[in-house]
C-alpha positions as CSV (number, residue, x, y, z in Angstrom):
1,M,-10.3,2.2,18.4
2,N,-7.8,-0.1,19.6
3,I,-6.5,-1.1,16.6
4,Q,-3.4,-3.9,16.3
5,I,-1.8,-5.6,13.5
6,R,-0.8,-9.1,12.0
7,S,0.0,-10.5,9.4
8,I,-3.1,-10.8,6.7
9,K,-4.1,-14.3,6.5
10,P,-5.6,-16.3,3.2
11,E,-9.1,-16.6,5.1
12,D,-9.1,-13.2,5.5
13,W,-9.4,-12.4,1.7
14,S,-13.1,-11.9,1.3
15,I,-12.8,-8.7,3.7
16,V,-9.3,-7.6,2.2
17,A,-10.9,-7.9,-1.3
18,A,-13.7,-5.7,-0.4
19,I,-11.7,-3.5,1.2
20,Y,-9.7,-3.1,-1.9
21,L,-12.9,-2.5,-4.2
22,E,-14.0,0.3,-2.0
23,G,-10.4,1.9,-3.5
24,I,-11.0,0.9,-6.6
25,Q,-14.7,2.6,-7.0
26,T,-13.3,6.0,-5.0
27,G,-11.4,6.6,-8.4
28,V,-8.2,8.0,-6.7
29,A,-6.6,4.9,-5.2
30,T,-5.4,2.9,-7.7
31,F,-5.7,2.1,-11.7
32,Q,-6.6,-1.4,-10.8
33,R,-9.9,-2.3,-12.5
34,D,-11.1,-5.7,-10.4
35,V,-9.7,-6.8,-7.6
36,P,-7.9,-10.0,-8.3
37,T,-8.6,-13.4,-6.8
38,W,-6.5,-14.4,-3.5
39,E,-4.2,-16.6,-6.3
40,E,-3.1,-13.7,-8.4
41,W,-2.6,-11.5,-4.8
42,D,-1.1,-13.9,-3.0
43,K,1.3,-14.3,-6.1
44,S,2.6,-10.6,-6.4
45,H,3.0,-9.9,-3.2
46,I,5.9,-10.5,-1.2
47,K,4.4,-12.8,1.5
48,S,6.2,-11.5,4.6
49,C,5.0,-7.8,4.4
50,R,1.5,-8.2,4.4
51,L,-0.1,-6.5,7.4
52,A,-4.1,-6.5,8.6
53,A,-5.5,-4.0,10.7
54,V,-7.9,-5.3,12.7
55,N,-10.1,-4.5,15.7
56,E,-11.5,-6.0,18.9
57,E,-13.3,-8.5,17.3
58,D,-10.7,-8.9,14.6
59,K,-12.7,-7.3,12.0
60,V,-10.0,-6.2,9.0
61,L,-10.3,-2.4,9.0
62,G,-7.4,-1.9,6.5
63,W,-4.1,-3.4,4.8
64,A,-1.2,-3.0,3.4
65,A,1.3,-4.9,1.3
66,L,4.8,-4.8,-0.8
67,S,4.8,-6.4,-4.4
68,P,8.4,-6.0,-5.8
69,V,9.2,-3.2,-7.9
70,S,10.8,-5.4,-10.3
71,G,12.2,-9.9,-11.2
72,R,15.9,-8.9,-11.1
73,C,18.3,-9.3,-8.3
74,V,19.5,-6.7,-7.9
75,Y,16.1,-4.2,-7.1
76,G,15.7,-7.2,-4.2
77,G,15.4,-4.3,-1.9
78,V,13.0,-2.0,-3.5
79,A,9.5,-2.7,-3.1
80,E,6.2,-1.2,-4.3
81,L,3.7,-0.7,-0.8
82,S,0.1,-0.4,-1.1
83,I,-2.2,0.6,1.7
84,Y,-6.1,0.8,1.8
85,V,-8.6,1.9,4.9
86,G,-11.9,0.3,4.4
87,K,-14.0,3.7,4.5
88,E,-15.7,3.3,7.5
89,S,-11.9,3.0,9.2
90,R,-10.8,6.4,7.2
91,R,-9.1,9.4,9.2
92,C,-9.0,7.1,12.3
93,G,-5.4,6.5,12.3
94,V,-5.8,3.2,11.0
95,G,-3.0,4.2,7.5
96,R,-0.8,5.5,9.7
97,L,-0.2,3.0,11.7
98,L,-0.3,0.4,8.7
99,L,2.9,2.3,7.0
100,E,4.9,3.3,10.6
101,T,4.6,-1.0,10.0
102,L,5.1,-2.2,6.9
103,I,8.3,0.9,6.9
104,E,9.4,-1.5,10.3
105,G,8.6,-4.5,9.3
106,S,10.5,-4.0,5.4
107,E,13.6,-2.4,7.2
108,E,13.6,-6.1,9.1
109,E,13.1,-8.1,5.5
110,G,16.4,-6.0,4.3
111,F,14.2,-3.8,2.1
112,W,16.4,-0.3,2.1
113,T,13.6,1.6,-0.5
114,L,10.2,1.6,-0.8
115,Q,8.2,3.4,-3.4
116,A,4.2,4.8,-3.8
117,G,3.1,6.1,-7.1
118,I,-0.1,8.3,-5.4
119,F,-2.7,10.0,-7.3
120,T,-2.0,14.2,-7.6
121,T,-5.5,14.3,-6.2
122,N,-5.0,11.7,-3.4
123,V,-3.8,14.1,-0.9
124,A,-4.3,12.6,1.9
125,S,-2.6,9.7,0.6
126,I,0.5,11.9,-0.3
127,N,0.8,14.0,3.4
128,L,0.8,10.9,5.1
129,H,3.5,9.7,3.0
130,Q,5.8,12.2,3.3
131,E,5.0,12.7,6.9
132,A,6.1,9.2,7.4
133,G,9.7,10.2,5.4
134,F,8.7,9.4,2.1
135,R,10.2,12.4,-0.6
136,R,8.9,13.6,-3.6
137,V,11.0,11.9,-6.4
138,G,8.2,12.9,-9.5
139,V,5.1,13.5,-11.5
140,R,4.8,11.0,-14.0
141,E,2.4,12.6,-16.2
142,R,-1.0,10.7,-17.7
143,I,0.5,7.7,-17.0
144,A,-2.5,5.2,-17.4
145,K,-6.2,6.0,-17.6
146,T,-8.1,5.4,-15.2
147,K,-11.3,2.4,-15.9
148,E,-13.5,5.0,-17.3
149,G,-10.8,6.6,-19.4
150,V,-9.9,9.6,-18.0
151,W,-5.8,10.4,-18.2
152,Q,-4.2,10.6,-14.6
153,D,-1.2,11.9,-13.1
154,T,1.1,9.9,-10.2
155,V,3.2,11.3,-8.0
156,L,6.2,9.1,-7.5
157,L,8.0,8.9,-3.9
158,E,10.5,7.1,-2.4
159,R,11.6,6.3,1.0
160,R,15.5,5.4,1.9
161,S,15.4,3.3,5.1
162,N,18.3,4.6,7.1
163,K,18.9,1.4,9.1
164,V,19.8,-1.0,6.2
165,G,22.9,-0.7,5.0
166,I,22.6,1.2,1.6
């Protein structure tokens, strides 16, 4: 499979939202209960770091984006990342390519720390992040409930850039 990475365009939203919904439905990807509207998603994600993995026909296979961790200016170089891969494209290297490209792009944009909160049961995602240089900061026990009302723990991972002066 020939995979390219490009910026997410507004016209990608229907497939990006469908992939997001697939992630929600797994029960191990997010506490989000519903897919936001394009306007909500657009407002909450950093415009310069929104990526789509696409095939030869330009079909979106997965996406990755950064969100600010705080509105305070002192945290301007710190972002939380999200990566979602469509069911049909999982375990094909799409997530790895998205993560590697997102790391590179975030450093070009001056981000010195990326963080991820991942359900402890999502071992594949934890391993992917650790292979990309993220370190386990800790476990946040019973941090939130899923839409089914089940408490979940998350692993907090972070990656510090060695390219951005810190």
